[in-house]
C-alpha positions as CSV (number, residue, x, y, z in Angstrom):
1,X,33.4,46.8,14.5
2,X,32.1,44.7,12.0
3,X,34.7,45.3,10.1
4,X,37.5,44.5,12.6
5,X,35.4,41.0,13.1
6,X,35.6,40.9,9.0
7,X,39.0,41.6,9.0
8,X,39.6,39.0,11.0
9,X,38.1,36.5,10.0
10,X,39.5,36.5,6.2
11,X,42.8,36.8,8.1
12,X,42.0,33.1,10.1
13,X,40.4,32.0,7.1
14,X,43.8,32.8,4.9
15,X,46.1,31.0,7.5
16,X,43.3,27.9,7.7
17,X,43.4,27.5,3.6
18,X,47.4,28.3,4.1
19,X,47.4,25.5,6.1
20,X,45.0,22.9,4.3
21,X,47.2,23.9,1.0
22,X,50.3,22.7,2.6
23,X,49.0,20.0,3.9
24,X,47.6,19.2,0.3
25,X,50.4,19.6,-1.4
26,X,52.6,16.7,0.4
27,X,49.8,14.6,-0.5
28,X,50.2,15.2,-4.0
29,X,53.8,15.7,-4.0
30,X,55.2,13.1,-2.5
31,X,51.8,10.6,-3.1
32,X,51.9,8.2,-6.0
33,X,49.2,7.4,-8.0
34,X,45.7,8.9,-8.2
35,X,44.7,8.0,-4.9
36,X,46.6,10.5,-2.9
37,X,45.1,13.1,-4.9
38,X,41.5,12.1,-4.5
39,X,42.4,12.1,-0.7
40,X,43.8,15.6,-0.8
41,X,40.6,16.7,-2.7
42,X,38.4,15.0,0.1
43,X,40.1,16.4,2.9
44,X,40.6,19.8,1.4
45,X,36.9,20.4,1.1
46,X,35.9,18.5,4.0
47,X,38.1,21.2,6.4
48,X,36.7,24.0,4.0
49,X,33.0,23.0,4.5
50,X,33.8,22.2,8.3
51,X,35.4,25.6,8.9
52,X,33.2,27.0,7.3
53,X,30.3,25.6,9.7
54,X,32.8,26.8,12.5
55,X,32.7,30.2,11.5
56,X,28.9,30.5,10.8
57,X,28.3,28.8,14.3
58,X,30.5,31.1,16.6
59,X,28.8,34.1,14.9
60,X,25.8,32.7,16.4
61,X,27.2,33.0,19.3
62,X,25.4,35.3,22.1
63,X,28.5,36.0,23.6
64,X,26.6,38.9,25.8
65,X,24.6,35.8,27.7
66,X,27.5,33.2,27.4
67,X,29.9,36.2,29.7
68,X,26.6,36.7,31.9
69,X,26.2,33.0,33.0
70,X,30.4,32.2,33.4
71,X,30.3,36.1,35.6
72,X,27.1,34.4,37.8
73,X,29.0,31.3,38.5
74,X,32.3,32.5,39.4
75,X,30.5,35.0,41.4
76,X,28.7,32.0,43.4
77,X,32.6,30.1,43.7
78,X,33.9,33.2,45.0
79,X,31.9,34.9,47.5
80,X,32.6,35.1,51.4
């Protein structure tokens, strides 16, 4: 199970990097001067940092507890 989750995270990370690369490519390709290249570098570093932070936060969530709370709330609203 852990290997499937790791593979999914790697696939999502690869797709995310492709998305970031396309944005950076267009900033560098169509930008004139040094400023767009510097902004592209800042965007890349920031986006990778935020992505890793989100993955770290997602992996620390206790999904059993979250699902229990949601099911308790659903039972309260749908009791006859």
